[in-house]
FIBA-592336 format. One line per field, with one value per residue (C-alpha): residue number from 1; x, y negated, z negated. Coordinates in steps of 0.02 Angstrom, whole numbers, plus 32768, in hexadecimal, padded with zeros to 4 digits. Each point is the difference from the previous one (the first is absolute). Layout:
num	c(NUM/...)
c1	c(X/...)
c2	c(Y/...)
c3	c(Z/...)
//
This chain:
num	c(1/2/3/4/5/6/7/8/9/10/11/12/13/14/15/16/17/18/19/20/21/22/23/24/25/26/27/28/29/30/31/32/33/34/35/36/37/38/39/40/41/42/43/44/45/46/47/48/49/50/51/52/53/54/55/56/57/58/59/60/61/62/63/64/65/66/67/68/69/70/71/72/73/74/75/76/77/78/79/80/81/82/83/84/85/86/87/88/89/90/91/92/93/94/95/96/97/98/99/100/101/102/103/104/105/106/107/108/109/110/111/112/113/114/115/116/117/118/119/120/121/122/123/124/125/126/127/128/129/130/131/132/133/134/135/136/137/138/139/140/141/142/143/144/145/146/147/148/149/150/151/152/153/154/155/156/157/158/159/160/161/162/163/164/165/166/167/168/169/170/171/172/173/174/175/176/177/178/179/180/181/182/183/184/185/186/187/188/189/190/191/192/193/194/195/196/197/198/199/200/201/202/203/204/205/206/207/208/209/210/211/212/213/214/215/216/217/218/219/220/221/222/223/224/225/226/227/228/229/230/231/232/233/234/235/236/237/238/239/240/241/242/243/244/245/246/247/248/249/250/251/252/253/254/255/256/257/258/259/260/261/262/263/264/265/266/267/268/269/270/271/272/273/274/275/276/277/278/279/280/281/282/283/284/285/286/287/288/289/290/291/292/293/294/295/296/297/298/299/300/301/302/303/304/305/306/307/308/309/310/311/312/313/314/315/316/317/318/319/320/321/322/323/324/325/326/327/328/329/330/331/332/333/334/335/336/337/338/339/340/341/342/343/344/345/346/347/348/349/350/351/352)
c1	c(7E02/80AC/8025/80B1/7FFD/8063/7FFC/7F83/801F/7FDE/8054/808A/7FB3/8062/8075/7FCB/80B3/8049/7FF7/8009/7FC1/801B/7F6D/7FE7/7FBC/801C/8002/8085/8072/80B4/8008/7FF9/7F89/7FF9/7F9B/7F63/8014/80BA/804F/8015/809F/804C/805E/8067/7FFB/8070/7FA3/804C/7F63/7F7F/7F79/7F76/7F9F/7F44/7F9A/7F56/7F8D/7FA6/8093/8031/80BD/8085/8077/7FF6/8091/7FFE/808C/7FB4/7FAE/7F8E/7FAE/7FF6/7F5C/7FAD/7F67/7FA0/7FB9/80A6/8013/80BE/8002/8005/80A3/8059/7FF3/807B/8082/7FE2/7F8E/7F49/7F81/7FC1/8063/80A4/7FC6/7FF3/8096/8085/801C/8076/8057/8061/8086/804F/7F5C/8034/80A5/7FA5/7F7D/8089/8053/7F5B/7FE0/80B0/7FE0/8000/7F6A/7F95/7F7C/7F91/7F5D/7F85/8044/7F9F/8059/7FC8/7F98/7FF6/8034/8004/80A1/7FE6/7FE8/8057/80A9/8010/8013/80AE/8035/7FCA/8000/7F65/804F/809C/7F91/7FA7/80AA/8023/7F56/8021/80B2/7FC6/7F5E/7F9C/7F46/7FC5/7F5B/7FFB/7F7B/800E/7F9C/808C/801F/80BC/7FF0/7FFD/80B9/8025/7F93/809C/8026/7F4B/7FE1/8092/7FBF/7F50/803F/802D/7F64/8069/7F9A/7F53/7FD6/7F6A/7FDC/7FA3/7F68/7F8E/7F95/7FD3/7FD9/809B/7FDE/7FF1/80A0/8060/7FC9/800A/809C/8052/80A4/7FC4/7FDA/7F4C/7F91/7FF7/80BE/8000/7F85/8074/8089/7F91/7FEA/80B7/803A/7F81/8027/80B5/7FCD/8013/7F6A/7FB0/7F64/7FB8/7FE4/7F67/8041/7FD9/7F44/7FC0/7F45/7FA0/8096/8037/7F9B/7F85/808D/8028/7F9F/804A/80B0/7FF5/7FB3/8089/8086/7FBA/7FFB/80B9/802B/8001/800B/7FC5/7FBF/8003/7FC1/800D/7F92/805A/8035/8046/8076/8073/802A/7FAA/7F5A/802C/8052/7F6F/7F7D/805D/800E/7F4B/7FB2/8072/7FE3/7F47/7FB0/7F4D/8012/8085/7F90/7F9E/809E/804D/7F64/8001/80B4/7FD5/7F69/8070/8072/7F86/7FF4/80B9/806C/808F/800D/8096/7FA5/8034/7F70/7F9E/807F/800F/7F4C/7F9B/7F5C/7F49/7F85/806D/8096/7F92/7FB3/80AF/8035/7F6A/8017/80B7/7FD8/7F79/8070/808E/7F8A/7FBA/80A1/808E/7FB1/807D/8098/8084/80B8/806C/8054/80B3/8082/807A/805A/806D/805A/80BC/809A/8073/80A8/7FBA/801F/7F4C/7F57/7FA5/7F8A/7F5E/7F75/7F55)
c2	c(8437/7FBE/7F50/7FBD/7F52/7F77/8055/7FF0/80A7/8096/8081/8015/802F/8070/7FA9/802F/7FE9/8082/80BB/802D/7FB8/8022/8042/803D/80B1/8034/7F8A/806B/7FF9/7FCC/7F92/7F4A/7F90/7F41/7FB3/7FAF/7F72/7FE6/7F55/7FA0/8024/7F80/8047/7F9C/7FFB/7F97/7FED/7FBA/7F9E/7FAF/7FB8/8079/7FD4/7FFD/8047/7FEB/7F77/8005/7FB1/7F48/8015/803F/804E/8046/8007/8077/7FF1/8094/80A4/804B/7F92/800C/7F9F/80A7/7FC1/809F/7FC2/7FC5/8030/7FF2/80A0/8065/7FAD/804A/80AA/7FCA/7FEF/80B3/7FD7/8015/7F76/8020/7FEA/7FFA/7F60/7FAC/8053/8003/7F4F/7FE9/7F57/7FAE/7F95/7FC9/7FBF/7F49/8023/8064/7F78/7F7E/806A/8012/7F44/7FE3/806C/7F89/805A/7FE5/7F78/7FE0/805F/801F/8070/804D/8022/8088/8060/809B/7FFC/7F6A/7F9C/7FC4/80A9/801E/8033/7F54/7FAE/804B/801E/7F58/8041/7F9C/7F61/801F/8013/7F5C/7FAC/803B/7FC6/7F55/7FF9/8024/7F9F/8094/8013/8093/803E/8056/806E/8036/8026/7FDC/7F5D/801C/7F96/7F67/801E/7FCB/7F65/7F95/8052/800B/7F47/7FCF/8072/7FBB/7F4F/803C/806E/809D/8069/8045/8069/8074/8045/80A5/8005/8097/7FFD/7F9A/809F/8017/80B6/8026/7FA2/8062/80A4/7FCD/7F92/8038/7F9E/7F5A/7F5C/7FD4/7FAC/7F61/7FF7/8014/7F71/7F98/8027/7FBC/7F5F/7FED/8019/7F89/7F7F/800D/7FDD/80B5/8030/8097/8067/80A4/80AC/8053/80A7/8087/7FF5/80AA/8012/8023/7FDE/7F4A/7FC4/7FA4/7F96/7FA4/7F5F/7FEA/802A/7F7E/7F7F/8015/7FFD/7F5C/7FBA/8029/7FA5/808D/7FBE/809D/80B0/80A6/80B0/80B3/8098/8093/808A/80A3/8040/8095/8036/7F66/8059/808F/7F8C/7F86/8089/8056/7F58/7FD0/80A0/7FFF/7F4A/7FEB/80AA/7FBF/7F80/8056/8057/7F61/7F98/8085/8004/7F42/8006/8084/7F9D/7F67/8066/805C/809C/800B/7FAE/7FDE/7F9B/7FD5/7FA3/7F4D/7F8A/806D/804F/7F69/7FC1/80A1/8016/801D/7FB0/8003/7FB6/7F7A/7FD1/7FED/7F96/7F8E/7FF2/7FD1/7F84/7FA9/7FF9/7FB0/7F84/7FCF/7FF1/7FE5/7F91/7F89/805A/805C/802C/7F89/8040/8039/7F89/8067/7F64/7FF8/80A4/7FF0/806C/7FB7/7FD2/7FE1/7F53/7FE1/8036/807B/7FB2/8061/7FF2/803B)
c3	c(7CAD/7FD0/803D/8013/7FB4/8054/80AA/808D/8054/7F92/8070/8080/80A6/8079/8079/80B0/803F/7F89/801F/7F48/7F5D/7F48/7F9D/7F4E/800C/7F4C/7F6B/7FAC/8098/7FE5/809B/7FCD/805F/7FFB/7F73/8048/7F84/8021/7FFF/80A1/8061/8077/8095/807C/80BD/8072/80A6/809E/802E/7F90/8073/8033/809D/7FEA/8091/7FAE/8044/7F58/7FA5/8013/8003/8078/7F82/7F51/7F85/7F6C/7F7F/7FA3/8031/7F7E/7F7D/7F44/7FFE/8023/805E/8026/80A6/804B/80B7/7FF0/7F9A/80A0/8036/7F68/8052/8086/7F76/7FC6/7F6E/7FD5/801D/7F4F/7F60/805F/8054/7F56/7FAC/8088/8040/8093/7FFB/808D/7FAB/80A5/8047/7FFE/805A/8086/8017/8015/8087/805C/7FF8/8043/8099/8093/804A/7F66/8000/7F67/7FF4/7F73/7F75/7F70/7F5C/7FDA/807C/7F94/7F49/7F8C/8010/7F4C/7FAE/7F57/804A/804E/7F55/7FEF/80B4/804A/80B2/802D/7FBC/8069/809A/7FDB/7FF5/80B1/803F/7FB5/8040/80B2/7FE8/803E/7FD4/7F98/7FBA/7F55/7FB2/7F4C/7F62/7F84/7FA4/8014/809D/7F8D/7FDD/80B3/8003/8019/80A8/8035/7FDF/806E/808B/7FEE/8020/80B0/8018/7FF7/7F87/7FDB/7F67/7FED/7F53/7FFC/7F8C/7FF7/7F64/7F66/7FA0/7F95/7FD9/80BA/8028/7F7D/804E/80B7/7FFA/7F5D/8003/8043/7FA9/7FD8/8080/7F98/7FFE/80BD/800E/7F93/807E/808B/7F9F/7FD2/80B3/804B/7F79/8039/80B4/8039/806D/7FAF/801E/7FC2/804A/7FB5/8035/800C/7FEF/7FC7/8023/7F61/7F91/8013/8096/7F91/7FB9/80A2/7FDB/7F52/8038/808C/7F8B/7F7E/8087/8040/7F50/7FF1/80A1/8081/80B1/805A/7FE3/805A/7FE2/803C/7FDF/7FB2/8076/7FC1/8086/7FED/7F50/7FB6/801E/7F89/7F81/7FF9/7FF6/7F72/7FA4/8021/7FBE/7F67/7FCF/8026/801D/7FF2/808B/8069/807D/8025/8018/806F/806C/800F/803E/8082/803A/801A/8071/8070/7F96/7FD0/7F7B/8077/809F/806D/8089/801F/7FE6/7F87/7F8C/7F8C/800A/800E/805D/7FDB/7F88/7F65/8059/804E/7F58/7FB8/8094/7FEB/7F43/8017/808B/7F9A/7F66/8062/8052/7F56/7F9E/807C/8084/804E/7FBB/8065/7FFE/8068/809D/7FF4/8047/8067/803C/7F65/8027/8004/7FF3/7F7C/804C/80AE/8047/8032/7FC1/806E/807D/8003/807E/7FC4)
//
């Protein structure tokens, strides 16, 4: 079977919000369809609001902020793929090839911080797609947002798998001095061949671990997310991933078990059976066993941790690994007391 190199998704799944879709019925047809291996296209959106309220008790933040929709990293398991359908695109190749950027994000965030009814709460940058994906190198939207967070002295949590974050170490170090920032670096596998297939446009795991070290050496509290754990594929790597993270200075670790909601189910299955046909059925069955007979789960409390024997064995393995390698380490609490609105005569008085 033909495999599209450099992309995670191998197909464009139908968009459930669209009544029609384009298909190639005859190879000799004159209608021109998009090239599956086309270059990435950056599109621009100018939203009126930028903070998205989180209503999930599974997530440790009140708001998420996404300067980009879609992600060129191409991680095949990414739950954010489904969101791309709201923009009129497929969760498959479109998610990796059509990146929606929000160049006015910093201006909108500043306006929301200036609202007299706003009081500082936990914000995750990003909740969906990576805020340091390749487009950020040129557009610098994430950097402009960090400048606003620093200006207002507002805490923010960042999760990324790209070493581009080191570009902004000057801003992050200033924020860290006031306990205004946490960073979590996503690490999934030490098997380089697997990473290249599963997360085709990301930096290597060892480079991510070097990011962990560089940030912590600069006084920026940084941990790792061993996520997602895919039973039978990377679940056996948990102890070594945690050990190496600890060796590179990680202060904390987290994990989730893969869940294949919406179109991600079809995309992941197509990828799995194309890339590793001999092991695919076994891995697929392990995933279903970890989710009560399904590969998807939207229930709070179980959707990110799974259930059953496989999920419990993963939980225990992760717990033991953290206890062995990260004992006594933790991320410091955010300090919301520094929040201010530049130009105001007095700093906000906060009661917590």
